[in-house]
C-alpha positions as CSV (number, residue, x, y, z in Angstrom):
1,M,-11.0,4.3,-2.4
2,A,-13.7,5.0,-4.9
3,K,-17.3,4.0,-3.9
4,M,-18.8,1.7,-6.5
5,E,-21.6,-0.9,-6.5
6,Y,-20.9,-4.6,-6.0
7,S,-22.3,-6.2,-9.2
8,T,-20.4,-5.6,-12.4
9,E,-23.5,-4.2,-14.2
10,R,-24.6,-1.8,-11.4
11,R,-21.0,-0.9,-10.6
12,H,-20.5,0.3,-14.2
13,C,-23.5,2.7,-14.0
14,R,-23.0,4.3,-10.6
15,K,-22.8,8.1,-10.9
16,G,-19.7,8.7,-8.7
17,L,-20.1,12.4,-7.8
18,L,-22.0,13.4,-10.9
19,Q,-25.7,14.4,-10.8
20,N,-27.2,11.1,-12.0
21,D,-26.4,7.6,-13.0
22,E,-27.1,8.2,-16.7
23,L,-24.5,11.0,-16.9
24,Y,-21.9,8.8,-15.3
25,K,-22.7,5.9,-17.6
26,Y,-22.4,8.3,-20.6
27,L,-19.0,9.4,-19.4
28,L,-17.8,5.8,-19.0
29,D,-19.3,4.5,-22.2
30,T,-18.1,7.4,-24.3
31,S,-14.7,8.3,-23.0
32,V,-13.4,5.6,-20.6
33,Y,-14.4,2.1,-21.5
34,P,-13.5,2.3,-25.2
35,R,-9.9,3.1,-24.2
36,E,-9.7,0.8,-21.1
37,S,-7.4,-2.2,-21.5
38,E,-9.1,-5.6,-21.6
39,L,-6.8,-6.6,-18.8
40,L,-8.1,-3.8,-16.6
41,K,-11.6,-4.9,-17.4
42,E,-10.7,-8.4,-16.3
43,I,-9.6,-7.1,-12.9
44,R,-12.8,-5.2,-12.5
45,D,-14.8,-8.3,-13.3
46,A,-12.6,-10.4,-11.0
47,T,-13.3,-8.0,-8.2
48,A,-17.0,-7.5,-8.7
49,D,-18.2,-10.2,-6.4
50,H,-15.8,-9.3,-3.6
51,P,-17.6,-7.9,-0.5
52,L,-15.3,-4.9,-0.6
53,A,-15.6,-4.4,-4.4
54,Y,-16.7,-0.8,-3.8
55,V,-13.3,0.3,-2.7
56,G,-11.7,-0.4,-6.1
57,T,-10.3,2.5,-8.1
58,A,-12.9,4.1,-10.4
59,P,-12.0,3.6,-14.1
60,D,-12.5,7.3,-14.9
61,A,-10.1,8.2,-12.1
62,G,-7.7,5.6,-13.3
63,Q,-7.8,7.1,-16.8
64,L,-6.7,10.5,-15.4
65,M,-3.9,8.9,-13.4
66,A,-2.5,7.1,-16.5
67,M,-2.4,10.4,-18.4
68,L,-0.6,12.1,-15.5
69,M,2.0,9.4,-15.3
70,K,2.7,9.5,-19.1
71,T,2.8,13.4,-19.0
72,V,5.8,13.3,-16.5
73,N,7.3,10.2,-18.2
74,A,7.1,8.4,-14.8
75,K,9.5,5.5,-14.4
76,K,9.6,4.9,-10.7
77,T,6.4,5.1,-8.6
78,I,5.0,4.2,-5.2
79,E,1.5,3.0,-4.4
80,I,0.0,2.9,-0.9
81,G,-3.1,0.7,-0.9
82,V,-3.4,-1.9,-3.6
83,F,-6.6,-3.9,-3.0
84,T,-7.0,-6.3,-6.0
85,G,-4.6,-4.3,-8.2
86,Y,-6.7,-2.3,-10.7
87,S,-4.6,0.9,-10.1
88,L,-1.4,-1.1,-9.8
89,L,-1.9,-2.8,-13.2
90,L,-2.9,0.5,-14.7
91,T,0.3,2.0,-13.4
92,A,2.4,-0.9,-14.7
93,L,0.9,-0.6,-18.1
94,S,1.6,3.2,-18.1
95,L,5.3,2.8,-17.3
96,P,8.1,1.8,-19.6
97,D,9.4,-1.8,-19.6
98,D,12.1,-0.9,-17.1
99,G,9.8,1.0,-14.9
100,K,9.4,0.1,-11.2
101,I,6.5,0.3,-8.7
102,M,6.8,-0.1,-5.0
103,A,3.3,-1.3,-3.9
104,I,2.4,-1.5,-0.2
105,D,-0.7,-3.1,1.3
106,I,-1.5,-4.9,4.5
107,N,-3.4,-7.7,2.7
108,R,-1.6,-9.8,0.1
109,K,-4.8,-12.0,-0.3
110,T,-6.7,-9.3,-2.1
111,Y,-3.6,-8.5,-4.3
112,E,-3.6,-12.1,-5.3
113,I,-7.0,-11.8,-6.8
114,G,-5.6,-9.6,-9.6
115,L,-2.1,-11.1,-9.7
116,P,-2.9,-13.7,-12.4
117,I,-4.1,-10.9,-14.6
118,I,-1.0,-8.8,-13.8
119,R,1.1,-11.8,-14.8
120,K,-1.0,-12.3,-18.0
121,A,-0.2,-8.7,-18.8
122,G,3.5,-9.4,-18.6
123,V,4.2,-6.6,-16.1
124,E,4.8,-8.4,-12.8
125,H,8.6,-7.7,-13.2
126,K,7.9,-4.0,-12.7
127,I,6.2,-4.6,-9.2
128,E,7.7,-4.9,-5.8
129,F,4.8,-5.9,-3.6
130,I,5.4,-5.3,0.2
131,E,2.8,-6.7,2.6
132,S,3.1,-4.2,5.4
133,E,1.7,-1.1,7.0
134,A,3.0,1.8,4.9
135,L,4.4,4.2,7.4
136,P,7.3,1.9,8.6
137,I,8.3,1.3,5.0
138,L,8.3,5.0,4.2
139,D,10.3,5.8,7.3
140,K,12.8,3.1,6.3
141,L,13.2,4.6,2.8
142,L,13.9,8.0,4.3
143,E,16.7,6.6,6.5
144,Q,18.8,6.6,3.3
145,K,19.3,10.1,1.9
146,N,19.6,8.9,-1.7
147,N,15.9,7.9,-1.6
148,E,14.8,11.5,-1.3
149,G,13.3,12.7,-4.6
150,C,13.6,9.2,-6.1
151,F,10.0,8.7,-7.1
152,D,8.3,10.3,-10.1
153,F,4.7,9.6,-9.0
154,A,2.8,8.4,-5.9
155,F,-0.8,7.1,-5.5
156,V,-2.5,6.8,-2.1
157,D,-5.7,5.0,-1.5
158,A,-5.4,3.6,2.0
159,D,-6.3,4.5,5.6
160,K,-7.6,8.1,5.5
161,N,-6.5,8.8,9.1
162,N,-2.9,8.6,7.9
163,Y,-3.1,10.7,4.8
164,L,-1.3,13.6,6.4
165,S,1.4,11.3,7.7
166,Y,1.8,9.9,4.2
167,H,1.9,13.3,2.7
168,K,4.7,14.5,4.9
169,R,6.9,11.6,3.9
170,L,5.9,11.5,0.3
171,M,6.9,15.1,-0.1
172,K,10.4,14.0,0.6
173,L,10.3,10.9,-1.5
174,V,8.7,12.3,-4.7
175,K,10.9,14.5,-6.8
176,V,10.2,18.2,-7.4
177,G,7.9,18.3,-10.4
178,G,6.5,14.8,-9.6
179,F,2.9,14.1,-8.7
180,I,1.2,12.7,-5.6
181,V,-2.4,11.6,-6.0
182,Y,-4.8,11.0,-3.2
183,D,-8.1,9.1,-3.6
184,N,-11.4,9.6,-1.8
185,T,-10.8,13.3,-0.9
186,L,-14.5,14.2,-1.3
187,W,-15.7,11.2,0.7
188,G,-19.0,10.7,-1.0
189,G,-19.7,14.4,-0.8
190,T,-19.8,14.4,3.0
191,V,-16.9,16.9,3.2
192,A,-19.4,19.6,2.4
193,L,-21.8,18.8,5.2
194,S,-22.1,21.6,7.7
195,D,-23.1,19.0,10.4
196,P,-20.8,15.9,10.2
197,S,-23.5,13.9,12.1
198,L,-25.6,14.0,9.0
199,A,-23.0,11.9,7.1
200,P,-23.9,8.2,6.7
201,E,-22.6,6.2,9.7
202,E,-20.0,4.4,7.7
203,K,-18.5,7.7,6.5
204,R,-18.2,9.4,9.9
205,P,-15.0,7.7,11.3
206,Y,-12.7,9.1,8.6
207,L,-14.6,12.3,7.7
208,K,-12.8,14.6,10.1
209,F,-9.4,13.3,8.9
210,I,-10.3,14.0,5.2
211,V,-11.6,17.5,6.0
212,E,-8.4,18.3,7.9
213,F,-6.3,16.8,5.1
214,N,-8.0,18.9,2.5
215,K,-7.5,22.1,4.5
216,T,-3.8,21.3,4.9
217,L,-3.2,20.7,1.2
218,A,-5.1,23.9,0.3
219,V,-2.5,26.0,2.1
220,D,0.6,23.9,1.5
221,P,3.1,26.3,-0.3
222,C,5.2,23.4,-1.6
223,I,2.6,22.0,-4.0
224,E,0.2,22.9,-6.7
225,I,-3.1,21.1,-6.4
226,S,-6.3,20.3,-8.3
227,Q,-9.1,18.5,-6.5
228,V,-11.1,16.7,-9.2
229,P,-14.6,15.2,-8.8
230,V,-13.8,11.8,-10.5
231,G,-14.6,8.6,-8.6
232,D,-14.9,9.6,-5.0
233,G,-12.8,12.7,-5.4
234,M,-9.2,12.8,-6.3
235,T,-6.6,15.4,-5.2
236,I,-3.6,15.8,-7.6
237,C,-0.6,17.4,-6.0
238,K,2.5,18.5,-8.0
239,R,5.5,19.1,-5.8
240,T,7.0,22.5,-6.6
241,E,9.7,22.7,-3.9
């Protein structure tokens, strides 16, 4: 999930992967915040004091996701990793009124932080929240052949050690021509380090998994990809076969 500062003011100004805070602030103030829904701002503010606020989806990354969903006229999506619901609300606002989102997270308590705002937005009816590890849910879906290719869009912002396992399953569940988006694929820039031991201690446990994941996607013949330096790095995959 995208690394951002805890306080609302500082969190708005963090540079992400850009060269300085001022440039990131310019990007947000010029192109992102003027178009961001007030309801999404409410979720950001409601999350700001949470000790894990830094794992929330970056608003510039969310803006790109919304554009992708609208480009493919997404109607049925799946989200792995919900936290307080910023990306979930963004998705719900991007789908038509009869759109559906399967949202999977191991912690309902954090989801409930944003739930009153989701209800205020009038989009709760689009969401099926499942409190669970994701892999068992994906495997259960794949037990039924008619679930293959049934999703238009998928977003993953969860346990990085399972990204490859998620990818293998989502490549069956998302339709040809649909998108799968993975967050945190640049991992604070640590993926470029020649010596992983130089990474900050909190980054090291998942670093090798993300590096291996990036290498795997780069040679996957069944997708087109674009790795974009928004938030903490986002890899966009379009299923081609």
